[in-house]
ROLUMDO-611713 format. One line per 4 residues: number of its first residue (from 1); for each residue x negated, y negated, z of C-alpha. Coordinates in Angstrom, 2 decimals, always signed. Last residue first. Example, Ala and Ser with C-alpha at 12.3 -4.5 7.8 and 13.67 -1.06 7.14 Angstrom:
2
2) -13.67 +1.06 +7.14; -12.30 +4.50 +7.80 .
END
This chain:
217
217) -74.04 -210.47 -62.59; -73.84 -208.55 -65.97; -71.17 -206.19 -64.85; -68.84 -209.05 -63.99 .
213) -69.21 -210.94 -67.31; -67.93 -207.81 -69.09; -69.67 -205.99 -71.89; -72.22 -203.99 -70.03 .
209) -70.16 -202.94 -66.96; -67.21 -202.42 -69.31; -68.94 -199.60 -71.12; -70.22 -199.90 -74.64 .
205) -73.94 -199.04 -73.58; -72.58 -195.97 -71.78; -70.69 -194.77 -74.91; -73.85 -194.99 -76.97 .
201) -75.76 -192.94 -74.51; -73.02 -190.41 -74.52; -73.00 -190.31 -78.18; -76.80 -189.78 -78.29 .
197) -76.48 -186.91 -75.70; -73.72 -185.30 -77.76; -75.87 -185.45 -80.96; -78.84 -184.00 -79.10 .
193) -76.66 -181.10 -77.89; -75.30 -180.45 -81.35; -78.77 -180.54 -82.86; -79.99 -178.20 -80.25 .
189) -77.18 -175.68 -81.06; -77.90 -176.04 -84.76; -81.55 -175.25 -84.36; -80.77 -172.16 -82.22 .
185) -78.15 -170.94 -84.63; -80.58 -171.45 -87.50; -83.49 -169.70 -85.63; -81.29 -166.63 -84.90 .
181) -80.00 -166.25 -88.54; -83.57 -166.79 -89.89; -84.97 -163.92 -87.78; -82.19 -161.54 -88.85 .
177) -82.34 -162.50 -92.54; -86.07 -162.24 -92.58; -86.03 -158.82 -90.92; -83.62 -157.63 -93.57 .
173) -85.54 -158.97 -96.48; -88.72 -157.12 -95.25; -86.70 -153.97 -94.49; -85.31 -154.05 -98.05 .
169) -88.85 -154.49 -99.45; -90.10 -151.51 -97.53; -87.19 -149.30 -98.38; -87.74 -149.95 -102.05 .
165) -91.46 -149.07 -101.80; -90.75 -145.96 -99.81; -88.11 -144.77 -102.33; -90.64 -145.16 -105.08 .
161) -93.14 -143.10 -103.21; -90.62 -140.43 -102.34; -89.79 -140.12 -105.99; -93.50 -139.02 -106.58 .
157) -95.34 -141.02 -109.34; -96.72 -139.47 -112.43; -99.08 -140.51 -115.24; -102.06 -140.22 -112.96 .
153) -103.94 -143.40 -113.92; -101.16 -145.52 -115.33; -98.89 -144.20 -112.46; -101.48 -145.45 -109.87 .
149) -101.72 -148.74 -111.48; -97.90 -149.11 -111.16; -98.13 -148.03 -107.51; -100.86 -150.71 -106.94 .
145) -98.39 -153.28 -108.39; -95.86 -152.01 -105.95; -98.26 -152.62 -103.02; -99.23 -156.04 -104.28 .
141) -95.63 -157.25 -104.66; -94.91 -155.80 -101.13; -97.77 -158.15 -99.68; -96.37 -161.03 -101.68 .
137) -92.98 -160.36 -100.01; -94.59 -160.49 -96.56; -96.25 -163.79 -97.31; -93.14 -165.50 -98.46 .
133) -91.20 -164.26 -95.43; -94.04 -165.74 -93.30; -93.79 -169.01 -94.95; -90.02 -169.10 -94.58 .
129) -90.30 -168.47 -90.85; -92.90 -171.11 -90.55; -90.59 -173.71 -92.27; -87.74 -172.72 -90.04 .
125) -89.90 -172.99 -86.81; -91.26 -176.33 -87.91; -87.77 -177.89 -88.07; -86.75 -179.31 -91.54 .
121) -86.17 -183.08 -91.42; -83.04 -184.26 -93.19; -80.50 -182.14 -95.02; -80.48 -178.44 -95.69 .
117) -78.12 -177.39 -98.53; -80.73 -175.43 -100.38; -82.10 -173.88 -97.16; -78.42 -172.88 -96.25 .
113) -78.01 -171.21 -99.63; -81.36 -169.35 -99.76; -81.31 -167.97 -96.18; -77.97 -166.32 -95.21 .
109) -75.92 -166.53 -98.35; -78.70 -165.66 -100.68; -80.38 -163.31 -98.18; -77.25 -161.21 -98.01 .
105) -77.11 -160.98 -101.74; -80.66 -159.83 -101.77; -79.93 -157.28 -99.15; -76.99 -155.79 -101.17 .
101) -79.14 -155.65 -104.28; -81.77 -153.76 -102.36; -79.13 -151.27 -101.40; -78.06 -150.61 -104.97 .
97) -81.76 -150.45 -106.11; -82.13 -146.62 -106.20; -79.25 -146.82 -108.67; -81.77 -148.33 -111.06 .
93) -83.33 -145.00 -111.73; -85.67 -146.12 -114.66; -89.03 -146.13 -112.60; -92.55 -147.38 -113.25 .
89) -92.15 -150.34 -115.61; -88.76 -151.39 -114.13; -90.38 -151.62 -110.67; -92.97 -154.12 -112.01 .
85) -90.12 -156.41 -113.22; -88.30 -155.92 -110.05; -91.32 -157.06 -107.92; -91.75 -160.01 -110.15 .
81) -88.07 -160.92 -109.65; -88.70 -160.58 -105.82; -91.71 -162.94 -106.12; -89.44 -165.54 -107.86 .
77) -86.84 -165.24 -105.23; -89.33 -166.17 -102.59; -91.38 -168.63 -104.55; -88.41 -171.04 -104.39 .
73) -89.42 -171.62 -100.72; -92.73 -173.10 -101.79; -92.36 -176.18 -99.76; -89.17 -176.53 -97.65 .
69) -86.91 -179.55 -98.57; -85.19 -177.65 -101.46; -85.68 -179.15 -104.90; -86.76 -175.93 -106.66 .
65) -84.40 -173.90 -104.53; -81.53 -173.94 -106.91; -83.45 -172.46 -109.81; -85.08 -169.79 -107.68 .
61) -81.66 -168.91 -106.16; -79.87 -168.64 -109.64; -82.77 -166.44 -110.91; -82.56 -164.21 -107.78 .
57) -78.81 -163.73 -108.08; -79.03 -162.96 -111.82; -81.97 -160.51 -111.25; -79.72 -158.54 -108.74 .
53) -76.87 -158.40 -111.23; -79.22 -157.19 -113.96; -80.58 -154.52 -111.54; -77.08 -153.24 -110.73 .
49) -75.91 -153.42 -114.35; -78.73 -151.30 -115.52; -77.65 -148.26 -113.46; -73.92 -148.77 -114.52 .
45) -74.90 -148.79 -118.22; -72.58 -151.42 -119.75; -70.63 -154.37 -118.64; -72.24 -157.83 -119.26 .
41) -73.32 -159.45 -115.79; -70.93 -162.25 -114.49; -68.87 -159.42 -112.91; -71.94 -158.82 -110.48 .
37) -70.72 -162.03 -108.88; -73.28 -164.88 -108.46; -73.83 -165.75 -104.75; -72.27 -169.10 -104.04 .
33) -74.14 -172.41 -103.94; -75.43 -172.73 -107.52; -72.31 -174.06 -109.17; -71.89 -176.54 -106.45 .
29) -70.31 -176.85 -103.05; -70.95 -178.74 -99.84; -68.95 -177.19 -96.94; -72.19 -175.53 -95.74 .
25) -73.72 -178.80 -94.74; -76.96 -177.55 -93.18; -78.79 -179.71 -90.50; -80.51 -182.91 -89.87 .
21) -79.61 -186.15 -88.28; -82.07 -188.96 -88.10; -80.41 -191.06 -90.68; -76.56 -190.56 -91.01 .
17) -75.39 -187.23 -92.34; -74.45 -186.88 -96.05; -72.01 -183.97 -96.80; -69.94 -185.11 -93.90 .
13) -68.17 -183.18 -91.07; -69.91 -179.81 -91.44; -72.82 -180.18 -89.20; -70.70 -180.39 -86.12 .
9) -69.20 -182.95 -83.66; -69.73 -186.04 -85.74; -68.19 -189.17 -84.18; -66.75 -191.43 -86.57 .
5) -67.65 -195.13 -86.22; -65.65 -197.40 -84.01; -67.78 -196.79 -80.85; -65.62 -195.89 -77.71 .
1) -64.92 -198.60 -75.28 .
END
């Protein structure tokens, strides 16, 4: 006899999984789930609109991640915000940040939102990945702060140096997205297999051999 309760085949069946289950419920929705659109930024100077839109995404993520189950994950968007603030003091060509804006939006959908919606225990490999991402961004912040000090001393910074700093941050985000995606698929696959195994055990315990008098003799 099959169990009367609903069988969960994936992590999108219910917003509140039963005790012992973990995962990401991507069907859950709130005002902070989706990436803010650039249309939410007041129209104006095209270059300034790009950086304003990027800041809006990061501010939204930082606020939403305050209560995420992974410690210090909200530091990631905050570090990127600090990076942008330093960037604004040494360069006014915000068009250079268009590619960075794209990567930040991908990070929001691939990392920030799944982490925000995570339920249950967080696997160690996910926590470690977030910590490495955090540390890598802190290093990028140190490097652009050093570039700012260089400008204060020399009064000039080469355009190639700015480009290198932006490329380094983009690469850092891109690597984190790639690794997180692989880890998430792995964790979800293990979770599905574990769920099927648990259901199979439950089915066996409800089989006629355990419930009829014949099987018990």
